[in-house]
Z-matrix of the N, CA and C atoms (Angstrom, degrees):
N
C 1 1.449
C 2 1.549 1 111.22
N 3 1.344 2 115.51 1 -43.41
C 4 1.461 3 118.74 2 -179.85
C 5 1.528 4 110.60 3 -66.90
N 6 1.314 5 117.75 4 -36.77
C 7 1.465 6 121.59 5 178.89
C 8 1.528 7 110.89 6 -61.48
N 9 1.324 8 116.04 7 -44.42
C 10 1.467 9 120.88 8 -179.80
C 11 1.519 10 110.64 9 -64.38
N 12 1.327 11 116.97 10 -40.87
C 13 1.461 12 121.42 11 178.52
C 14 1.520 13 110.58 12 -60.51
N 15 1.334 14 115.83 13 -44.50
C 16 1.477 15 120.22 14 -179.45
C 17 1.526 16 111.19 15 -67.40
N 18 1.317 17 117.37 16 -43.13
C 19 1.460 18 120.93 17 -176.96
C 20 1.508 19 112.90 18 -71.34
N 21 1.324 20 118.29 19 -42.55
C 22 1.450 21 121.46 20 -170.31
C 23 1.536 22 115.40 21 -99.61
N 24 1.312 23 117.47 22 -11.09
C 25 1.464 24 119.74 23 179.76
C 26 1.519 25 112.00 24 -121.06
N 27 1.319 26 116.79 25 -55.88
C 28 1.472 27 120.37 26 -174.07
C 29 1.517 28 112.49 27 -69.63
N 30 1.309 29 118.39 28 -49.48
C 31 1.476 30 119.68 29 -177.75
C 32 1.530 31 112.89 30 -65.42
N 33 1.338 32 121.46 31 -40.34
C 34 1.461 33 117.97 32 174.75
C 35 1.532 34 113.84 33 -63.40
N 36 1.339 35 117.43 34 -34.75
C 37 1.460 36 119.51 35 175.96
C 38 1.523 37 110.27 36 -65.67
N 39 1.310 38 117.44 37 -42.64
C 40 1.489 39 120.92 38 177.07
C 41 1.519 40 111.32 39 -62.27
N 42 1.329 41 117.00 40 -42.19
C 43 1.465 42 119.44 41 179.71
C 44 1.538 43 112.15 42 -66.58
N 45 1.316 44 117.09 43 -38.80
C 46 1.476 45 120.54 44 175.97
C 47 1.531 46 109.65 45 -63.30
N 48 1.305 47 116.79 46 -41.22
C 49 1.473 48 118.72 47 178.88
C 50 1.510 49 111.20 48 -66.27
N 51 1.338 50 118.01 49 -35.18
C 52 1.470 51 119.96 50 176.29
C 53 1.513 52 110.95 51 -61.92
N 54 1.333 53 117.03 52 -42.59
C 55 1.463 54 120.34 53 179.62
C 56 1.521 55 110.72 54 -64.16
N 57 1.323 56 117.68 55 -43.83
C 58 1.454 57 120.71 56 -179.75
C 59 1.520 58 112.28 57 -66.07
N 60 1.304 59 116.61 58 -37.40
C 61 1.481 60 119.61 59 179.72
C 62 1.553 61 109.46 60 -72.64
N 63 1.328 62 117.62 61 -34.56
C 64 1.465 63 118.98 62 174.49
C 65 1.539 64 111.16 63 -62.31
N 66 1.281 65 117.25 64 -37.69
C 67 1.460 66 120.32 65 176.44
C 68 1.522 67 109.91 66 -61.70
N 69 1.326 68 116.46 67 -44.69
C 70 1.470 69 119.33 68 178.88
C 71 1.514 70 110.60 69 -66.76
N 72 1.324 71 116.78 70 -35.16
C 73 1.476 72 120.30 71 -179.31
C 74 1.528 73 110.41 72 -63.86
N 75 1.344 74 117.60 73 -43.59
C 76 1.458 75 120.09 74 -178.45
C 77 1.530 76 112.24 75 -80.41
N 78 1.307 77 117.58 76 -29.00
C 79 1.450 78 121.98 77 -176.07
C 80 1.520 79 113.58 78 -92.21
N 81 1.332 80 116.51 79 -17.81
C 82 1.462 81 121.84 80 -174.51
C 83 1.509 82 113.76 81 -47.49
N 84 1.316 83 116.69 82 123.45
C 85 1.477 84 117.93 83 -176.68
C 86 1.532 85 114.47 84 -71.37
N 87 1.314 86 117.35 85 -26.77
C 88 1.461 87 118.73 86 -178.16
C 89 1.532 88 110.24 87 -119.52
N 90 1.293 89 113.03 88 167.12
C 91 1.455 90 119.94 89 178.28
C 92 1.534 91 111.02 90 -66.90
N 93 1.316 92 115.72 91 -34.90
C 94 1.478 93 119.10 92 178.42
C 95 1.522 94 111.43 93 -64.55
N 96 1.330 95 118.01 94 -39.66
C 97 1.461 96 120.75 95 176.88
C 98 1.509 97 110.94 96 -60.29
N 99 1.306 98 115.85 97 -41.80
C 100 1.485 99 118.95 98 -179.01
C 101 1.529 100 111.74 99 -68.05
N 102 1.310 101 116.78 100 -37.88
C 103 1.455 102 119.03 101 -179.86
C 104 1.535 103 110.26 102 -69.69
N 105 1.310 104 117.70 103 -39.50
C 106 1.469 105 119.43 104 176.62
C 107 1.526 106 110.50 105 -64.68
N 108 1.332 107 117.72 106 -39.75
C 109 1.452 108 121.43 107 177.36
C 110 1.543 109 110.33 108 -63.07
N 111 1.313 110 116.88 109 -42.10
C 112 1.479 111 120.39 110 178.50
C 113 1.529 112 110.30 111 -63.84
N 114 1.318 113 116.89 112 -41.41
C 115 1.458 114 119.67 113 177.68
C 116 1.518 115 110.93 114 -63.54
N 117 1.334 116 116.53 115 -39.21
C 118 1.459 117 120.15 116 177.60
C 119 1.524 118 111.86 117 -67.83
N 120 1.339 119 117.50 118 -35.08
C 121 1.460 120 119.54 119 175.81
C 122 1.526 121 111.22 120 -62.68
N 123 1.307 122 116.02 121 -41.22
C 124 1.464 123 119.90 122 177.54
C 125 1.507 124 110.77 123 -63.99
N 126 1.334 125 117.09 124 -40.16
C 127 1.450 126 120.42 125 179.37
C 128 1.522 127 111.23 126 -65.45
N 129 1.314 128 117.65 127 -40.27
C 130 1.465 129 121.17 128 176.42
C 131 1.520 130 110.05 129 -65.19
N 132 1.336 131 116.65 130 -38.83
C 133 1.452 132 120.26 131 175.39
C 134 1.523 133 112.91 132 -60.73
N 135 1.333 134 115.94 133 -36.18
C 136 1.451 135 120.48 134 176.45
C 137 1.528 136 109.69 135 -66.03
N 138 1.329 137 116.76 136 -38.49
C 139 1.460 138 120.07 137 175.74
C 140 1.517 139 112.96 138 -63.86
N 141 1.329 140 116.52 139 -39.37
C 142 1.457 141 121.44 140 178.90
C 143 1.527 142 108.88 141 -66.18
N 144 1.325 143 117.01 142 -41.67
C 145 1.463 144 119.42 143 177.97
C 146 1.525 145 110.51 144 -63.64
N 147 1.322 146 117.11 145 -39.02
C 148 1.458 147 120.92 146 178.13
C 149 1.516 148 111.68 147 -63.02
N 150 1.342 149 116.89 148 -41.28
C 151 1.457 150 120.01 149 178.86
C 152 1.533 151 109.35 150 -67.15
N 153 1.308 152 117.13 151 -41.04
C 154 1.472 153 118.87 152 177.55
C 155 1.506 154 112.37 153 -64.36
N 156 1.329 155 115.81 154 -34.79
C 157 1.474 156 119.27 155 176.96
C 158 1.509 157 111.28 156 -64.78
N 159 1.306 158 117.71 157 -37.89
C 160 1.462 159 121.45 158 177.62
C 161 1.522 160 111.00 159 -68.26
N 162 1.339 161 116.18 160 -44.28
C 163 1.454 162 120.89 161 -177.74
C 164 1.519 163 111.65 162 -65.43
N 165 1.344 164 116.68 163 -43.55
C 166 1.466 165 120.45 164 -176.66
C 167 1.527 166 112.09 165 -85.92
N 168 1.325 167 117.46 166 -7.65
C 169 1.457 168 123.85 167 179.44
C 170 1.551 169 111.79 168 56.84
N 171 1.305 170 114.78 169 40.87
C 172 1.476 171 122.12 170 176.45
C 173 1.521 172 108.38 171 -123.48
N 174 1.306 173 115.75 172 113.48
C 175 1.456 174 119.95 173 -175.62
C 176 1.536 175 112.72 174 -78.67
N 177 1.290 176 118.42 175 -7.41
C 178 1.458 177 120.68 176 179.63
C 179 1.524 178 112.15 177 -66.87
N 180 1.331 179 116.84 178 -24.20
C 181 1.457 180 119.53 179 177.92
C 182 1.518 181 111.20 180 -70.31
N 183 1.311 182 117.72 181 -23.63
C 184 1.464 183 120.42 182 176.72
C 185 1.525 184 110.69 183 -69.05
N 186 1.325 185 117.18 184 -30.54
C 187 1.452 186 119.90 185 173.25
C 188 1.514 187 111.56 186 -63.31
N 189 1.303 188 115.73 187 -42.09
C 190 1.460 189 121.33 188 177.62
C 191 1.526 190 110.60 189 -63.37
N 192 1.326 191 116.93 190 -41.00
C 193 1.466 192 120.67 191 178.53
C 194 1.525 193 110.37 192 -65.26
N 195 1.321 194 117.85 193 -37.26
C 196 1.460 195 120.31 194 178.78
C 197 1.507 196 110.91 195 -65.90
N 198 1.298 197 118.37 196 -43.07
C 199 1.481 198 122.61 197 178.32
C 200 1.525 199 110.27 198 -64.32
N 201 1.315 200 117.46 199 -40.31
C 202 1.460 201 121.51 200 177.72
C 203 1.526 202 110.38 201 -64.76
N 204 1.319 203 117.70 202 -37.89
C 205 1.473 204 121.31 203 177.21
C 206 1.511 205 111.11 204 -65.44
N 207 1.328 206 117.64 205 -40.63
C 208 1.465 207 120.19 206 177.71
C 209 1.518 208 112.09 207 -65.53
N 210 1.317 209 116.99 208 -39.71
C 211 1.461 210 120.61 209 177.10
C 212 1.528 211 110.27 210 -64.27
N 213 1.312 212 116.95 211 -42.60
C 214 1.472 213 120.29 212 178.92
C 215 1.517 214 110.97 213 -62.81
N 216 1.316 215 116.69 214 -41.14
C 217 1.476 216 120.42 215 178.65
C 218 1.529 217 109.71 216 -63.45
N 219 1.303 218 118.64 217 -44.77
C 220 1.454 219 120.89 218 179.42
C 221 1.535 220 110.88 219 -63.48
N 222 1.315 221 116.76 220 -36.76
C 223 1.459 222 119.96 221 178.26
C 224 1.523 223 110.72 222 -66.01
N 225 1.310 224 118.23 223 -39.44
C 226 1.461 225 121.33 224 178.26
C 227 1.524 226 111.07 225 -67.01
N 228 1.302 227 117.00 226 -41.02
C 229 1.463 228 120.31 227 177.51
C 230 1.529 229 110.32 228 -65.03
N 231 1.304 230 118.33 229 -40.64
C 232 1.459 231 121.36 230 179.48
C 233 1.531 232 109.52 231 -65.59
N 234 1.314 233 117.96 232 -39.17
C 235 1.457 234 119.95 233 -179.96
C 236 1.516 235 110.95 234 -67.85
N 237 1.334 236 117.93 235 -39.80
C 238 1.462 237 120.59 236 178.08
C 239 1.518 238 110.93 237 -65.27
N 240 1.330 239 116.92 238 -37.04
C 241 1.470 240 120.97 239 174.57
C 242 1.523 241 111.00 240 -63.16
N 243 1.317 242 117.01 241 -41.34
C 244 1.451 243 121.98 242 178.09
C 245 1.512 244 110.53 243 -62.65
N 246 1.318 245 117.34 244 -44.05
C 247 1.469 246 119.74 245 179.27
C 248 1.519 247 112.61 246 -65.59
N 249 1.308 248 116.38 247 -35.87
C 250 1.458 249 119.27 248 178.37
C 251 1.516 250 110.54 249 -66.43
N 252 1.313 251 118.55 250 -43.57
C 253 1.469 252 122.12 251 178.07
C 254 1.521 253 110.85 252 -65.28
N 255 1.327 254 115.48 253 -37.22
C 256 1.489 255 119.50 254 -179.29
C 257 1.519 256 110.43 255 -67.37
N 258 1.325 257 118.34 256 -37.87
C 259 1.457 258 120.62 257 179.75
C 260 1.536 259 111.09 258 -69.35
N 261 1.311 260 118.20 259 -34.19
C 262 1.472 261 120.76 260 -179.49
C 263 1.523 262 110.80 261 -69.89
N 264 1.354 263 118.05 262 -31.17
C 265 1.443 264 121.28 263 -179.30
C 266 1.511 265 113.11 264 -79.49
N 267 1.305 266 117.58 265 -17.58
C 268 1.479 267 120.17 266 -178.70
C 269 1.492 268 113.04 267 -84.37
């Protein structure tokens, strides 16, 4: 029952959200919109890895998801630092 729920409900919702976020990523009028969309893509990817970890019953994929989350967090912090420096120079 849980496998069917993951395959037929959760994964299609995640794939639809990936498509919508890609549209925002390419269409985003500002750099900030694109960075937020990229961060959201990584977050959705973490969700997909989590679902795959449940389906395959291998907890090692959760370690990969944790590392990806840390990298995404550092990227967001670096971008906010860049924007702060950019605003001070203008």
